[in-house]
C-alpha positions, 0 to 999 in steps of 0.5 A: 247748567241747572246744578243745585246751589251748594252750601259752603259747608256742603261736603265734596261728597255732595258735588254734582256730577258734572264738577269735578273735586280736583277743580272745585272746593268753597275756595275755589268756588265763585262767590255769591252775588248775594252777601258780598261786602268788600266796598268802595272804601275796602278796595281804597284801603288796600290801595291806601295800603300798598302804595305807601309800601317801604318799597315804593317809597325807595323805588320812588326816592330813586327817582330823585337820585336820578335826577328828577325834580318834583314836578318830573317825580309826580309827573311819573308817577302820574303816568303809572297811576292813570295806567294802573287805574284803566288795567286794573278796573279791567282785572277788577271788573272780571273777578267781580261779574265771575266771582272766581279767584285768580287760579280758575282765572286763569282756566279761561285762556290756558285750560282747566289744567294749564292754568296751573302755570299761571297761578304757580307763577304768580304764587311763586314770586309771592311766596318768596317776596312774603318771606322778605317783606316779613324779614324787612318788617322784623328789621324795624320791629328790632329797631323798635324792641331795642329802642324800648329796652337798650339791654336787648342790645346783645340778642342782636350781635350774634348769628344763626343761619343769618339772623341774630337772636333777637332777629330770629324772635322778631322775625317769628313774632311777625310771621305768627302775626300774620299767619294769625290773621290770613287764617281768619280768611279774606274778611280779617284781611279786608278788616286789617286794611280797612284799620292799617290804611289811616294809620299809615296815612296819617303817620306819613303825612306827619313824618312829611310835615315834621321833616319839612319843619326840621328843613326850615319849612322849605325843601330842595325840588331837585338834585344839583345834577337835574336831567333835561331834555330827552334824557329827563323825558325818557326817565319820566316815561320809564319811571311810569312804565316801571311803576306799573310793573311794580303792581305786575303781580296785582293786576293778575290776581286783583280778582282774588278781592273783587270777587267780593266786591258789591257793584262794578261801582265800588270797584271803579270809586276804590281805584280811582280814590286809591291809585290817581287821587292816593298816587298823588298824595304818595307822590307829594309825600314822597318829594317832601322827604327827599327835598328835605333830607337833601336840603338838610346835609345834601344827601339822598334817603333810601326809604322812610325807615331811615328817617324813623330809625334817626328821630331823636325822641324815643316815644315818637320814634316807638310810634313810628315803627310802630306804624311802620310794621302796621304797613308792612304787614298790610301790604305782605298780606294783600300782595304776598299772602293770597296769591300763594294761598289760593295757588295752593288750594287750586293745586291740591284743592281735595286736600287743602282749603284757604287756612291749610294753605296759608299755614304751607305758604308760610312755612314755605317763606320761612324755610328758604330762609328769605333773609338770605336771598334778599342779600344775594343780588343774583337772586334777586335780580336773575330769579326775580326779575326773571319771574316778574319778567312773566308776569306781562305776557300772562297778563296779556294773553289773559286780557286778550282771551277775556276781553276781545276775544270772549268779550266777557262771555264766561261759562262759569260752571264749565271752569270747574268741569273735567268734561271733555266737552267743556268750553275749557278743556282744550286738548287734555285741559291746556290751550296749546294756543295760549301757550303758543302766545306765551312761550315767545313773549315770555322769551322777548321779555326775558331778553329785553330785560336781561341783555346789557344790549337792549338796556334802555327798553328794559324799563317797558319789559311788561308792557312789550311782553303784554303787548306780544303775548296778546297780539300773538294770541289775538292772531292765533286765536278763533276769532269767528268762535261764539261764547256762551255766558252762564252765570256761576250763581247755580255753583256759587258758595256764600261770600265767606271774604 
């Protein structure tokens, strides 16, 4: 293919005849190698924020509540960190080589139209979690506002559609802040993450040190009902597996960020310092916070926000709340906003660009009234849990197709053509072999996740689904086929991210 290079500002009417306006716009196009700006530090700050999310602290402290001691928690998190380092390098290298976002990456294995399945699955989960995380951040914001101005307390005593007046104010302010950041594109997200990362690390370390001294300079390294023997090792391995599953969404669309990486080495370095090293620091903070609180009064915290809300000094309380707000916004932007923006852009490339898709995604995250969903265990367990169980099979399928079958030989321009002779047209734009692998693996994942008799294996649902999808696809695929490796530079746009 020898298509002329397309300027980022070029209207869609100038597209060469090979490219389809239903598949290509300047947000979905591959990024040119020249001018990419995501360095190793940029990748590191993604993890500096995401690893220290309130949800992750709740999960890790839960291991303490289950009976794991300090070294056992660190081992469980360490196992998960090493696995994530390997998986995210594989996923990240794909983005660097091709320069395409996740919905376009899905076209390789699922077909140019079948890719909508993967993109919408990932984007749908993210939209709901965007709303939920914004609500959780608004709870912290309310605590901060009341601490600053106690006279606001009466505004928090009524209810309209499930939120108080103060709750609505806090939610909408954070909603607007996040939408404003995203409206400036991925480069603004990169800058925000770079700012937030050091703030969060410093805040959590300071909180751990403060708790350590509150506990008299020592901590409890385990509860009084610690696990031993086989049960201990099952919990450690299960904790490590669940730690990977928590990032099941991110390992899918990591290419949304690494498509703007300056080199493969930057991805490796960013992942190394942000995953194994950063997660070790995270584990130590978890052990200190949980162990100190348990020593003080024999209780186990559920989240650092509990410690923050109990800080007796108003100034320190406000500063800690503000840091948690910075953290939650950072996590929400990277984990729950970018994916649906690209998914919606991929669905309506003629109508939506990055900014318009961000607005649509944010509006959906508002109108679903996410606080009501969060307060419904059935929604969280069955809807979001069920969708999450499908992400493992999707990852296994994409990885097997890209690395094992094609060995990273990708014809990037063909990802944007509806020509029946195109590499990824398959059958009417859908790869039937991919669906034949995905459906049974997804069914197996759902059974393992929700059938009580299979509960002992539930922690490993993500891996079971990924392995099944990869294995079935490998058996069904034509392993003798040859593939061409064609760069996307001829149709690339300058990196704006």
